[in-house]
ROSELO-829392 format. One record per residue (C-alpha): x, y, z; residue number from 1. Coordinates in Angstrom, 2 decimals, always signed. Layout:
residues N
X Y Z NUM
...
end
This chain:
residues 282
+13.94 -17.90 +2.22 1
+13.18 -14.67 +0.40 2
+9.92 -13.18 -0.87 3
+9.03 -10.53 -3.41 4
+5.71 -9.07 -2.38 5
+5.29 -6.94 -5.51 6
+6.48 -8.07 -8.93 7
+5.15 -8.34 -12.49 8
+5.76 -11.53 -14.45 9
+4.54 -9.85 -17.65 10
+7.32 -7.22 -17.59 11
+11.09 -7.55 -17.98 12
+12.68 -4.41 -16.54 13
+13.87 -3.24 -19.95 14
+11.04 -2.35 -22.35 15
+7.46 -2.67 -21.19 16
+5.97 -2.63 -24.68 17
+8.09 -5.48 -26.04 18
+7.70 -7.38 -22.76 19
+3.92 -7.24 -22.97 20
+4.04 -8.17 -26.67 21
+5.77 -11.39 -25.63 22
+2.54 -12.47 -23.94 23
-0.02 -10.76 -26.17 24
-1.24 -13.90 -27.94 25
-0.81 -16.21 -24.95 26
+1.44 -16.31 -21.89 27
+4.99 -17.18 -22.93 28
+5.63 -20.30 -20.86 29
+9.30 -20.41 -21.76 30
+9.76 -16.95 -20.25 31
+7.70 -17.84 -17.18 32
+9.66 -21.04 -16.51 33
+12.92 -19.12 -16.89 34
+11.89 -16.42 -14.41 35
+10.49 -18.86 -11.86 36
+13.69 -20.92 -12.04 37
+15.71 -17.74 -11.47 38
+13.70 -16.86 -8.38 39
+14.14 -20.39 -7.02 40
+17.92 -20.20 -7.53 41
+17.97 -16.98 -5.51 42
+16.01 -18.55 -2.65 43
+12.58 -16.97 -3.19 44
+9.61 -19.06 -2.15 45
+6.81 -16.46 -2.23 46
+5.87 -14.08 -5.06 47
+2.95 -11.65 -5.13 48
+2.22 -10.40 -8.63 49
+0.90 -6.90 -9.30 50
-1.22 -8.25 -12.15 51
-1.65 -8.07 -15.90 52
-4.54 -8.53 -18.31 53
-2.83 -11.08 -20.58 54
-2.70 -13.94 -18.09 55
+1.07 -14.12 -17.54 56
+0.69 -13.92 -13.78 57
-2.16 -16.41 -13.79 58
-0.09 -18.94 -15.75 59
+2.87 -18.32 -13.44 60
+0.66 -19.17 -10.47 61
-0.18 -22.49 -12.11 62
+3.47 -23.30 -12.80 63
+5.01 -21.96 -9.57 64
+4.46 -25.12 -7.45 65
+6.94 -26.92 -9.72 66
+9.56 -24.55 -8.30 67
+8.46 -24.68 -4.67 68
+7.07 -21.15 -4.93 69
+3.78 -19.86 -3.56 70
+2.44 -17.39 -6.12 71
-0.44 -14.96 -5.66 72
-2.05 -12.71 -8.27 73
-5.02 -10.34 -8.61 74
-5.17 -11.38 -12.28 75
-5.56 -7.90 -13.82 76
-5.26 -4.69 -11.79 77
-8.29 -2.41 -12.02 78
-7.94 +1.23 -13.04 79
-10.35 +4.07 -13.71 80
-10.57 +5.16 -17.36 81
-8.41 +8.19 -18.04 82
-6.10 +7.48 -15.12 83
-2.84 +5.63 -14.63 84
-2.82 +1.87 -15.12 85
-4.50 +1.33 -18.48 86
-1.27 +0.00 -20.01 87
-1.48 -3.13 -17.88 88
-4.91 -3.32 -16.23 89
-8.62 -3.46 -16.95 90
-10.48 -0.16 -17.13 91
-13.80 +0.83 -15.63 92
-15.87 +3.98 -16.07 93
-18.04 +3.83 -12.96 94
-18.82 +1.78 -9.86 95
-21.17 -0.49 -11.78 96
-18.41 -1.49 -14.20 97
-15.91 -1.80 -11.37 98
-18.26 -4.09 -9.44 99
-18.65 -6.27 -12.53 100
-14.85 -6.54 -12.84 101
-14.53 -7.52 -9.19 102
-17.18 -10.21 -9.67 103
-15.37 -11.40 -12.79 104
-12.12 -11.59 -10.83 105
-13.88 -13.74 -8.25 106
-15.22 -16.08 -10.93 107
-11.79 -16.37 -12.57 108
-9.97 -17.16 -9.32 109
-8.17 -13.95 -8.37 110
-6.38 -14.13 -5.02 111
-7.06 -10.47 -4.20 112
-8.01 -7.19 -5.87 113
-5.49 -4.59 -6.95 114
-6.66 -1.03 -7.50 115
-4.78 +1.86 -9.10 116
-5.70 +5.03 -7.23 117
-2.95 +7.54 -8.00 118
-0.31 +8.52 -10.51 119
+3.41 +7.80 -10.48 120
+6.42 +9.62 -9.12 121
+7.88 +12.11 -11.58 122
+11.49 +10.96 -11.39 123
+12.73 +14.27 -12.79 124
+11.14 +16.33 -10.01 125
+11.29 +15.34 -6.35 126
+7.91 +15.86 -4.68 127
+5.79 +15.76 -7.81 128
+3.38 +13.04 -8.98 129
+2.16 +12.53 -12.52 130
-1.45 +12.91 -11.32 131
-3.36 +13.31 -8.08 132
-5.10 +10.44 -6.36 133
-8.78 +9.61 -6.64 134
-11.16 +11.33 -4.19 135
-11.28 +9.73 -0.72 136
-14.97 +8.82 -1.01 137
-14.27 +7.01 -4.27 138
-11.33 +5.14 -2.77 139
-13.52 +4.10 +0.16 140
-16.21 +2.70 -2.15 141
-13.72 +0.79 -4.32 142
-12.30 -0.94 -1.27 143
-15.75 -1.58 +0.19 144
-16.95 -3.28 -3.00 145
-13.90 -5.55 -3.05 146
-14.39 -6.41 +0.62 147
-18.01 -7.31 -0.04 148
-16.73 -9.98 -2.45 149
-14.38 -11.28 +0.23 150
-11.16 -9.84 -1.20 151
-8.18 -8.19 +0.42 152
-7.07 -5.11 -1.50 153
-3.63 -4.12 -2.77 154
-3.46 -0.45 -3.78 155
-1.03 +1.35 -6.06 156
-1.09 +4.60 -4.11 157
+1.15 +7.66 -3.91 158
+0.63 +10.89 -2.03 159
-0.17 +11.39 +1.64 160
-3.90 +12.05 +1.39 161
-4.47 +9.18 -1.05 162
-2.66 +6.72 +1.21 163
-4.40 +8.08 +4.29 164
-7.79 +7.57 +2.62 165
-6.89 +4.03 +1.55 166
-5.72 +3.16 +5.05 167
-8.88 +4.57 +6.65 168
-10.94 +2.47 +4.22 169
-9.29 -0.82 +5.19 170
-6.84 -1.40 +2.35 171
-4.68 -4.47 +2.89 172
-1.44 -3.10 +1.48 173
-0.10 +0.12 +0.02 174
+2.34 -0.15 -2.88 175
+4.95 +2.56 -3.49 176
+3.56 +5.21 -1.11 177
+5.64 +8.17 -2.25 178
+5.59 +11.47 -0.36 179
+3.84 +10.45 +2.83 180
+3.57 +12.52 +5.98 181
+3.13 +11.70 +9.65 182
-0.66 +11.49 +9.39 183
-0.52 +9.03 +6.50 184
+2.09 +6.88 +8.23 185
+0.09 +6.91 +11.45 186
-3.09 +5.92 +9.60 187
-1.33 +2.92 +8.06 188
+0.10 +1.91 +11.44 189
-3.24 +2.28 +13.22 190
-5.09 +0.16 +10.64 191
-2.38 -2.50 +10.33 192
-1.77 -1.72 +6.67 193
+1.23 -3.44 +5.08 194
+3.50 -1.02 +3.22 195
+5.60 -2.19 +0.26 196
+7.62 +0.96 -0.47 197
+9.22 -0.57 -3.62 198
+12.45 +1.30 -2.98 199
+14.08 -0.58 -5.86 200
+12.10 +1.43 -8.40 201
+14.00 +4.49 -7.17 202
+17.28 +3.01 -6.02 203
+17.90 +1.16 -9.28 204
+17.64 +4.44 -11.22 205
+20.81 +5.83 -9.63 206
+23.57 +6.33 -12.14 207
+21.46 +5.30 -15.13 208
+21.29 +8.78 -16.68 209
+17.66 +8.46 -17.68 210
+16.36 +10.86 -15.05 211
+17.71 +13.85 -13.16 212
+20.19 +12.36 -10.68 213
+19.54 +14.97 -7.99 214
+15.80 +14.33 -8.20 215
+16.30 +10.57 -7.96 216
+18.52 +11.02 -4.91 217
+15.95 +13.32 -3.28 218
+13.09 +10.92 -3.96 219
+15.06 +8.01 -2.53 220
+16.11 +9.95 +0.57 221
+12.48 +10.91 +1.23 222
+11.33 +7.32 +0.81 223
+14.05 +6.00 +3.13 224
+13.17 +8.57 +5.77 225
+9.49 +7.66 +5.64 226
+10.24 +3.93 +5.78 227
+12.44 +4.48 +8.83 228
+9.73 +6.56 +10.51 229
+7.10 +3.91 +9.78 230
+9.32 +1.17 +11.18 231
+9.94 +3.25 +14.30 232
+6.15 +3.47 +14.78 233
+5.93 -0.31 +14.64 234
+4.41 -0.35 +11.16 235
+4.58 -3.38 +8.88 236
+7.08 -3.11 +6.02 237
+7.34 -5.82 +3.36 238
+9.90 -6.28 +0.57 239
+8.40 -5.70 -2.86 240
+10.64 -4.73 -5.76 241
+8.07 -3.98 -8.50 242
+10.26 -6.32 -10.56 243
+9.69 -5.77 -14.25 244
+9.58 -1.99 -13.86 245
+12.34 -0.16 -15.73 246
+15.80 -1.04 -14.33 247
+14.33 -3.54 -11.87 248
+15.13 -7.04 -13.14 249
+13.44 -10.10 -11.75 250
+15.38 -11.25 -8.71 251
+16.78 -7.79 -7.91 252
+18.07 -7.72 -4.34 253
+18.17 -3.93 -4.07 254
+14.96 -3.93 -2.04 255
+16.50 -6.08 +0.67 256
+19.64 -3.95 +0.71 257
+17.72 -0.69 +1.08 258
+15.31 -2.02 +3.68 259
+18.21 -3.46 +5.66 260
+19.79 +0.00 +5.53 261
+16.58 +1.45 +6.98 262
+15.95 -1.26 +9.56 263
+19.50 -1.92 +10.73 264
+19.93 -4.75 +13.22 265
+16.14 -5.26 +13.33 266
+15.96 -6.00 +9.59 267
+15.69 -9.78 +9.71 268
+12.84 -9.86 +12.22 269
+11.03 -6.90 +10.66 270
+11.13 -8.33 +7.14 271
+10.06 -11.76 +8.37 272
+7.10 -10.08 +10.06 273
+6.21 -8.21 +6.87 274
+6.44 -11.26 +4.65 275
+4.29 -13.31 +7.01 276
+1.70 -10.52 +7.10 277
+1.50 -10.53 +3.30 278
+1.28 -14.33 +3.17 279
-1.55 -14.34 +5.71 280
-3.52 -11.48 +4.16 281
-3.09 -12.25 +0.46 282
end
């Protein structure tokens, strides 16, 4: 069976604004049933949602057992005001407000906490992010507060120092993880952090003409090299597509193809290990 350890039920891979509008009044159950049925047909039995503030992922979790799927969600991801993530998550201004959101997530039945602690890749310029990560001390406190409530933490994190800080602070999984270096990879390995490199978000851009093709190729090559290095260290890699992101439809198999390219003959065992680690931790 397959798993997607990072997807977004609320999004559709085409237009994020119209996708979110579909659920703005209430989760669109017709859409959710359709997507869950599609995953079942493709042999997926585990989905980990990256969250949304309209309840699409929460409703999907309620409906997923009908399809033989285990579904986990943080409910809404949490993002600092003025930083990336406000389009889909709940904002906080300070630690007091963040703590209140974590407590609210506990009361509402979140399976884990997702934090947004960096910007995105700039797909027109290899090596550049849209914004720097949060300060390491701030990252440490965000993770600590979530742990105090008994949660594992999933972190949207790009950039070597941001990922290194998250790993040192006990993050459960790193999502995306663009532009890492040996120290960041070693920190994740040492702390047993699961890495979902979401290679599909890059690989599926090839040939689309939306971004600079040379930049996309460079970003993908860098990500593949880092994933291979992490695997060689014995690090835990898990397949997560970021399904719903632009050009990443639900049920995309690009992630498996790219990770199999990285892992070679060890792919089956390595991906089974990664999926089991996510299941156990989240």
